[in-house]
VEXMAR-605401 format. One record per residue: residue number from 1; z, y, x of N, C-alpha, C in turn. Coordinates in Angstrom, 2 decimals. Layout:
BEGIN
<NUM; <Z; Y; X>; <Z; Y; X>; <Z; Y; X>>
...
// end
This chain:
BEGIN
<1; <37.79; 22.09; 46.27>; <37.54; 23.71; 46.15>; <38.31; 24.27; 45.85>>
<2; <38.59; 25.65; 46.83>; <40.04; 26.25; 46.22>; <39.54; 27.39; 45.72>>
<3; <40.53; 27.65; 44.49>; <39.95; 29.06; 43.38>; <41.22; 29.69; 43.15>>
<4; <41.11; 30.82; 42.80>; <42.05; 31.83; 42.59>; <41.83; 31.99; 40.89>>
<5; <42.75; 31.49; 40.42>; <43.31; 31.79; 38.79>; <42.31; 32.59; 38.09>>
<6; <41.86; 32.62; 37.06>; <41.11; 33.77; 36.28>; <41.93; 35.05; 36.15>>
<7; <43.34; 34.65; 36.04>; <44.28; 36.01; 35.58>; <44.25; 36.78; 36.84>>
<8; <44.14; 36.15; 38.07>; <43.79; 37.07; 39.33>; <42.73; 37.89; 39.77>>
<9; <41.92; 38.06; 38.09>; <40.38; 38.68; 38.51>; <40.60; 40.36; 37.99>>
<10; <41.48; 40.65; 37.51>; <42.27; 41.95; 37.25>; <41.79; 42.98; 38.75>>
<11; <41.08; 43.91; 38.62>; <40.78; 44.77; 39.48>; <39.55; 44.39; 40.61>>
<12; <38.87; 43.12; 40.32>; <38.36; 42.57; 41.23>; <36.83; 43.52; 41.43>>
<13; <36.44; 43.77; 40.23>; <35.45; 44.75; 40.02>; <35.08; 46.00; 39.91>>
<14; <36.28; 46.76; 40.36>; <36.80; 48.00; 40.13>; <37.32; 48.39; 38.76>>
<15; <36.62; 49.04; 38.05>; <37.25; 49.74; 36.84>; <37.00; 48.37; 35.79>>
<16; <37.90; 47.65; 35.56>; <37.75; 46.68; 34.73>; <37.51; 45.33; 35.07>>
<17; <38.31; 44.15; 34.43>; <37.35; 42.90; 34.87>; <36.23; 42.23; 34.11>>
<18; <35.35; 41.32; 34.08>; <34.67; 41.01; 33.31>; <35.04; 40.26; 32.39>>
<19; <34.61; 40.16; 30.93>; <35.22; 39.38; 29.98>; <34.87; 38.19; 30.09>>
<20; <36.06; 37.22; 29.92>; <36.13; 35.62; 29.94>; <36.04; 35.30; 28.54>>
<21; <35.13; 33.98; 28.61>; <34.62; 33.50; 27.40>; <34.93; 31.87; 27.70>>
<22; <34.89; 31.25; 26.88>; <34.95; 29.67; 26.89>; <33.86; 28.91; 27.04>>
<23; <33.37; 27.89; 27.87>; <31.95; 27.08; 27.93>; <31.97; 26.32; 26.77>>
<24; <30.96; 26.22; 25.86>; <31.22; 25.78; 24.92>; <30.83; 24.04; 25.21>>
<25; <30.47; 23.78; 26.18>; <30.30; 22.19; 26.82>; <31.90; 21.71; 27.04>>
<26; <32.35; 22.57; 27.78>; <33.83; 21.99; 28.52>; <35.12; 22.45; 28.39>>
<27; <35.04; 23.69; 27.58>; <35.90; 24.56; 27.43>; <36.89; 25.13; 28.31>>
<28; <36.12; 25.37; 29.68>; <36.52; 26.21; 30.52>; <36.30; 27.76; 30.62>>
<29; <37.02; 28.59; 31.39>; <36.64; 29.78; 31.19>; <35.70; 30.31; 32.13>>
<30; <34.75; 31.03; 31.37>; <33.38; 31.31; 32.02>; <33.34; 32.90; 32.12>>
<31; <32.05; 33.83; 32.80>; <32.24; 35.08; 32.87>; <30.35; 35.15; 32.74>>
<32; <29.92; 35.83; 31.99>; <28.46; 35.79; 31.84>; <28.41; 36.94; 32.48>>
<33; <26.84; 36.54; 33.31>; <26.56; 37.85; 33.91>; <24.83; 38.15; 34.44>>
<34; <24.12; 39.17; 34.31>; <23.24; 39.19; 34.42>; <22.47; 39.36; 35.75>>
<35; <21.22; 38.73; 35.86>; <20.86; 38.11; 37.32>; <19.04; 38.46; 37.26>>
<36; <18.51; 38.69; 38.30>; <17.25; 38.62; 38.19>; <16.56; 37.45; 38.62>>
<37; <15.28; 36.98; 38.07>; <15.11; 35.51; 38.24>; <14.04; 36.03; 39.20>>
<38; <13.52; 34.38; 39.90>; <12.35; 34.74; 40.86>; <11.22; 35.40; 40.40>>
<39; <10.98; 35.49; 39.10>; <9.51; 35.60; 38.35>; <9.86; 37.33; 38.14>>
<40; <10.83; 37.71; 38.18>; <11.60; 39.26; 37.96>; <12.03; 39.25; 36.58>>
<41; <12.24; 38.54; 35.98>; <12.67; 38.83; 34.93>; <14.37; 38.81; 34.66>>
<42; <15.06; 39.22; 33.58>; <16.43; 39.23; 33.84>; <16.67; 38.32; 32.78>>
<43; <17.86; 37.35; 33.51>; <18.67; 36.19; 32.66>; <20.06; 36.62; 32.67>>
<44; <20.72; 35.92; 31.71>; <22.17; 35.60; 31.83>; <22.30; 34.31; 32.54>>
<45; <23.39; 34.34; 33.30>; <23.74; 33.07; 34.06>; <25.73; 32.94; 33.70>>
<46; <26.18; 32.06; 33.29>; <27.59; 31.53; 33.50>; <28.02; 31.46; 34.74>>
<47; <28.93; 32.10; 34.97>; <29.51; 31.91; 36.23>; <31.59; 31.54; 36.04>>
<48; <32.15; 30.54; 36.90>; <33.37; 30.00; 36.57>; <34.37; 31.41; 36.72>>
<49; <35.02; 31.62; 35.92>; <35.72; 32.57; 35.87>; <36.74; 32.99; 37.05>>
<50; <37.17; 31.67; 37.86>; <37.78; 31.68; 39.09>; <37.06; 32.23; 40.17>>
<51; <37.75; 32.28; 41.30>; <36.85; 33.04; 42.46>; <37.24; 31.75; 43.05>>
<52; <35.99; 31.26; 44.14>; <36.00; 30.21; 44.92>; <35.34; 30.76; 45.95>>
<53; <35.99; 29.67; 47.20>; <35.76; 30.15; 48.47>; <34.29; 29.45; 48.98>>
<54; <33.82; 28.73; 47.99>; <32.44; 27.98; 47.75>; <31.60; 28.78; 47.22>>
<55; <32.06; 30.15; 46.59>; <31.33; 30.86; 45.87>; <29.68; 31.34; 46.72>>
<56; <28.73; 31.62; 45.53>; <27.70; 31.90; 46.38>; <27.07; 33.37; 45.47>>
<57; <27.58; 33.75; 44.72>; <27.24; 35.28; 43.99>; <28.81; 35.91; 43.94>>
<58; <28.40; 37.23; 43.96>; <29.40; 38.45; 43.80>; <29.29; 39.29; 42.82>>
<59; <29.96; 39.38; 41.78>; <29.78; 40.13; 40.34>; <30.04; 41.83; 40.75>>
<60; <29.50; 42.54; 40.09>; <29.31; 43.91; 40.10>; <29.42; 44.48; 38.69>>
<61; <29.90; 45.24; 38.62>; <29.47; 46.41; 37.42>; <28.76; 47.46; 37.46>>
<62; <27.76; 47.75; 36.66>; <27.16; 49.26; 36.78>; <27.77; 50.07; 36.15>>
<63; <27.35; 51.30; 36.18>; <27.87; 52.82; 35.79>; <27.82; 52.44; 34.34>>
<64; <26.56; 51.63; 33.84>; <26.48; 51.52; 31.96>; <27.75; 50.36; 31.66>>
<65; <28.50; 49.67; 32.40>; <29.19; 48.78; 31.86>; <28.60; 47.30; 32.06>>
<66; <27.15; 46.95; 32.63>; <26.73; 45.70; 32.50>; <27.46; 45.02; 33.75>>
<67; <27.47; 43.80; 33.79>; <27.69; 42.60; 34.78>; <26.74; 42.08; 35.29>>
<68; <26.69; 42.43; 36.51>; <25.63; 41.64; 37.32>; <26.05; 41.20; 38.32>>
<69; <25.16; 39.55; 38.73>; <25.57; 38.51; 39.80>; <24.52; 38.76; 40.82>>
<70; <25.09; 39.07; 41.86>; <24.30; 39.05; 43.15>; <24.26; 37.86; 44.12>>
<71; <23.41; 37.41; 44.47>; <23.36; 36.35; 45.44>; <23.96; 37.12; 46.58>>
<72; <24.72; 36.19; 47.66>; <25.11; 36.82; 49.14>; <24.56; 35.35; 49.85>>
<73; <23.62; 35.60; 50.96>; <23.17; 34.63; 52.02>; <24.51; 34.49; 52.59>>
<74; <24.27; 32.88; 53.13>; <25.71; 32.45; 54.01>; <25.93; 33.11; 54.89>>
<75; <24.85; 33.68; 55.54>; <25.12; 34.68; 56.56>; <26.02; 35.84; 56.42>>
<76; <25.93; 36.28; 55.27>; <26.70; 37.31; 54.80>; <28.03; 37.09; 54.27>>
<77; <28.42; 35.94; 53.65>; <29.38; 35.67; 52.95>; <30.49; 35.39; 54.13>>
<78; <31.90; 36.25; 53.45>; <32.92; 36.33; 54.38>; <34.00; 36.04; 53.49>>
<79; <35.57; 35.56; 53.90>; <36.52; 35.14; 53.30>; <36.92; 36.44; 52.04>>
<80; <37.02; 37.83; 52.70>; <37.24; 38.73; 52.14>; <36.92; 38.87; 50.94>>
<81; <35.36; 38.38; 50.81>; <34.43; 38.64; 49.42>; <35.03; 37.82; 48.02>>
<82; <35.03; 38.39; 46.88>; <35.19; 37.73; 45.77>; <34.13; 36.97; 45.10>>
<83; <34.06; 36.22; 45.43>; <32.40; 34.91; 45.16>; <32.84; 34.15; 44.24>>
<84; <31.80; 33.96; 43.38>; <31.76; 32.82; 42.24>; <30.86; 31.94; 42.40>>
<85; <30.90; 30.46; 41.87>; <30.06; 29.99; 41.66>; <29.32; 29.82; 40.03>>
<86; <28.12; 29.30; 40.24>; <27.39; 28.73; 38.77>; <28.45; 28.08; 38.07>>
<87; <28.57; 28.12; 36.50>; <29.18; 27.05; 36.03>; <28.41; 25.81; 35.76>>
<88; <26.87; 25.95; 35.60>; <26.50; 24.77; 35.65>; <26.45; 23.97; 36.58>>
<89; <26.98; 24.31; 37.88>; <27.26; 23.59; 38.94>; <28.59; 23.09; 38.80>>
<90; <29.32; 23.29; 38.08>; <30.89; 22.71; 38.27>; <31.24; 22.26; 36.62>>
<91; <30.61; 22.32; 35.56>; <30.81; 22.06; 34.41>; <30.63; 20.52; 34.41>>
<92; <31.94; 20.14; 34.25>; <32.11; 18.36; 33.90>; <31.48; 17.99; 32.81>>
<93; <30.79; 18.74; 31.48>; <30.08; 17.82; 30.85>; <28.74; 18.03; 30.88>>
<94; <28.07; 18.60; 31.97>; <26.52; 18.84; 32.03>; <26.06; 17.88; 32.96>>
<95; <25.12; 17.34; 33.03>; <24.35; 16.64; 33.78>; <24.07; 17.42; 35.20>>
<96; <24.29; 17.11; 36.27>; <24.13; 17.84; 37.42>; <22.38; 18.64; 37.53>>
<97; <22.20; 19.63; 38.05>; <21.18; 20.36; 38.08>; <20.18; 20.05; 39.19>>
<98; <18.91; 19.80; 39.31>; <18.14; 19.30; 40.60>; <18.08; 20.68; 41.32>>
<99; <18.38; 20.51; 42.88>; <17.93; 21.81; 43.53>; <18.58; 22.52; 43.61>>
// end
């Protein structure tokens, strides 16, 4: 997996970068973002702080300053996008997710 360091995030979302936190399980840098679940409710999901060519979500900041994650379909992904991987898929201290 080819990643861009978290320090390179500045300016990736327009005005200001998302706040970087630490995963409580493995200690890696993560970014929390809101997303709409399949049932229509809103939840928070951790993403690796580093960009990834294997990413599936693009983060955006709303006018209110909230960070949201938008899933990008494989047909719409291209190398010029700044995509992230859900940290649940990369955390070395968590068991793998099904599906």
